N, C-alpha and C positions, 0 to 999 in steps of 0.2 A: 864262955868268955864273951863279954859284950863287944860288939863291933863299933868302932869309933866312926861316926858319920863323916863323910868327905863329900867333895863336890860330885863324885861319881857314885856315892853310896849313901842311902838314907835308911836309918833304923827308927821305927816309931811304933806306937801302940794306938789302936783305935778304941776309944772309950765312948760310952760305958761298955763294959764287957757284956756281950749278948751273943750267944752261940747261934741263935736263930737268925739274927741280923747279919752275922758274919757269913752264914750259909747263903743268904740272899745275895750278899755282895760277891761272893766267890763264884756262885753258880754251880750247876751240876758238874761234877768232876773238875772243878776249878776252871770251867771254860771261860769265865769272865776274866780271870787273871791271865790265862793264856792269850786271850785276844789283846789285852792291855800290853803284854810283853811283846807281841808281834807288831803292834801298831807303833810302840814307842822305842822298840829296840832295847828293852831292859830285861833284867831277870828279877822275878819276884819270888822270895822265899817266905814262908809263913809258918809260925808255930803258935797256934791259938790266935790271940789278938795282936801278936807281935809280928811285924813285917820288916823284912830287909829287902830293899830295892837297890839293884846295882845297874849302872849304865849312865851314859852321858845325860839322859833325860830323867834321871832318878827323881829329881825334885818335882818335875811335872807329873810323874807317875804318882808320887805321894799326894799331890794336890787332887788328882783325879780320884784316887782311892778314898780320900777323905770326903769328897763330894758324893761319891757313889754310896759310901757308908751312911752318910746323912740321909740320902734318899731311901736306903734300905729300911729305915725306920718305919716308913709308910707303905712301901710296895716292893714287889720283886724287882731285882735289877736284871735287865735283859742284855743280850749282846748289842742291841740297838742303843741302849742307854750308855754302854761302854764306848761304842763308836762315837756317839754325840759328845760324851765327856771329853774324849781325846780331841774331837773337832773343836771344842771350845777352848782348848789350850793354845790354839794357833793365835799369832799376834793379831790384835784388833786395833784398827786405826781410829775407832770411834772414841771421842772423849768420854771419860768415865761418867761425867755428869749427864751425858745425853743417852746413856744406855737404857735407863728406865723409860725414857720417852719413846724408845724404839721397840717397845713390846706392844702387842696387840691384845686388847681386852675383849674377849667374847664371853658369851653366857656360861660356857663350861670351863672358864679359866683364862689365864694369860698365855699368849704364844710369843716366845722370845726369838728374835732373829739370831742366827748363829753365824759368826764370821763377818768380816768386813764387807763383803759383797751383799749379803742379806741385809746388813744394817743400812748400807747405801740405798738398796732397793726400797726398803720401807720409808726411809727419809724422802726419797724422790716421789714415791706414791703420795705421800702426805703433802708435799710442797708443789707438785706439778699436776697439771690437768691431764697430761698424757705421758705415760711411763711405759717404756719397753723393757722387758726382762728377757734377755737372750742368752741361751747357754744349754748345756747338755741336760739329759734327763736326770732327775733325782736331786736337783739343786734347790727345790722349794719354790720355784717361780709361780706355779699355779696355786699351790697351797697358801702361800703368803698373800697372793692377790685376793683369793677368796676370803681369807681372814680379814683383810682390810675392808672388803666389801661388807662383810657381816658386821664389823665394828661400826662402819659408817651408817648402816641401817639402824643399828641399836641406838646410836646417839643422834639420830635424826639429821645426819649430814647428807643422807640420800633417801629418796622416797621409795626406790626400788633397786633391785639387782638384776642386771641383764647379762646372761651367760651366752656367749656366741662362739661357735666353732665351725670351721669349714667341714662339710660332710664329704671328706675324701678318705677312701679306704686305703689302708696301709699295705699296698702291693697286692691286694686280692679283691676279687669281685664277689660281693655278697648277694647280688641279685635283688629281687623284689623283697622288701621288708613289710610285713603286715602291720596294721594298726594305724592310729591317727598320727598327726605330725609329731607330737611329743614322743610317742612310742618309737617312731622311726629314728628320731634324733638322739634319744636316750643313750644308746650304746656309745655314741661319739662323745657324750658329755659326762660319762660315768666318773672320771676322776674328780670333776668339780662337784658332782652330786655327793660323792663319798666325803669330800672335805666339808660340805655343808652339813651333812648328817652328823659328822663328828662334832662340829662346832655349835649346832643349833638343836640337834635332835630330830629324829625322823618325822614325828607328828607336826612339829612347828614348821619344818620345811614344806611338808605336804600342804599345810594350810596356806602358807605364803604363795606356793605355786598355784593353788586353786584360786587365790585372790589376785593373781598376777603381780604380787609384790616381788616375787622372784619369777623371772621370765626366761625361758629357754628357747633359743631360736637358732636355726642354721644361718650361716652368713648370707646365703642367697636371699633370705627374707628381710634383710636390713635395708634394701634399696628403697628410697623414697621416704624413710622415716627420719624424724628429728627427735633425739633422745634427751629430754631435759630432766634435771634433778635426779640423775641415775648414776649408779656405779656400774660401768660396763667392762666386762672382761672378754677379750678375744684370745682364746687358747689355741695352741697348735697353729700359730700364724704363719709358720713356714710353708703351710699348704694353701696359702692365699696366692692368687695371681697379683700382678701389679695393679690391675684394674679393680680387683676386689678390695685390696688394701686401701686404695684411694677412696673407694666408695664407703668403706667402713669408717675411716677417719673423718670423713665429712658428715657423719651422722651425729657427732658429738654436739649436744645442745647446751643451753645455759644451765649452770649449776651442776654440770655432770663432770665425772672423772672417768678416764678410761685407762685400762692396763692391757697391754698386748704382750703375750708370752709365746715363746717358740724356740726351736733349736734348728738353726739353718743347716745343720749336718744331717738332718733326718727328714728330708723333703719327699713327699709322696706324689708330687705333681708329675704329669706326663713328661716324658723326655723332651727337652727343648724349651720347656716353660720355665721362665725365671721366677724365683720365689719373690712374692711381694715384700716379705720380711727382709730379705737380703737387700732388695732394692731400696726400701724405705730408710735403711740405716744411713745411706749416703744422701738421700734426698732431704731428710729432716735433721741432719747432724747439727746444723747451726740455727735451728728455728727456736725462738724463745718460747718457753713453756713446755718444751718436749725434753724428756730425760731418758737416758739409756743406762742400763746396768748390764754388763757383760759378765756372765758367770763362767767358771772353768771347772776342770775336773776336781780341783781342791775343794770346791763348794758342795760336792755331792754328799748328801746326808742319808743316803740309803745304805744298803749292805756295802762293806768295804770293797767287795769284789766289783761292784758297779763302778766305783771310783777307778779301780785299776783297768777295767774294760774301757772306760772313757779315755783314760790316759793313753792306752795302747792305740786306740783309734786316732787320737790327736797326733801321736808320734808318727804313725803310718802316713797320715795326711800331709805331714811336712816333708816326707821323703820325696826325692826327685822322681 
């Protein structure tokens, strides 16, 4: 007997009928469906291509399943895809007409911002000379900044990309590191390298680094420089001192754009040292041309467990 759809229940078929595509959608042992159930608090029952979804967010679950089924035509559907599909269901304050403008075009395809904070972040990077992205790990701060830098380079809005990071060890002493300057700094800049390789390809990145179109530098080597016509990214800025932050910000030259990213809750500075990122939020709060985006646990686009971990730490930090 057919079930009559209600506000709390949706019955629908996914067409065209394609068992291989359905298998990609559901995942091994229906793990994709189980994740969708846990994230949205619904129950999903399936017989062939017929789905019955029950729960307060049944309509949203149907929307996610239809989008994932569309994607399954071309590729496997992973748990990460399910997580991001659910993430995209959250309310978005960006006007519908502006959403296409807030995607980033790189050589290997388009990168779309997810959620209101990422949309705001991209809009601010494009409209401001200096943008701060502040928030927990996994919110896309560095990845989107690198994507914007690659896009600016592709469309000749910048002549070079400069990646900067303070060489501060995360609570451990690594001792002497062999090699030249680039090899010594490489471990600290690995997340930005990974993003560049994904967007541009390994060979092209290597050529650009060789020609200094992409430059990698520790923060300490920025003093005395004036960086013109560049897209500059300072990553892990919570590990800068007040003096280092001021020094970096005064390097910005004509025709340049800078993005500063960091998480003020994960500072590796020595005890008693105030983070330059935490300090600069108050100093530059009302300065024209400077923009701030503050991310939170809801913006995490990594494994759902990361989101819950960040939320747990945020709750504990609020306790007296």
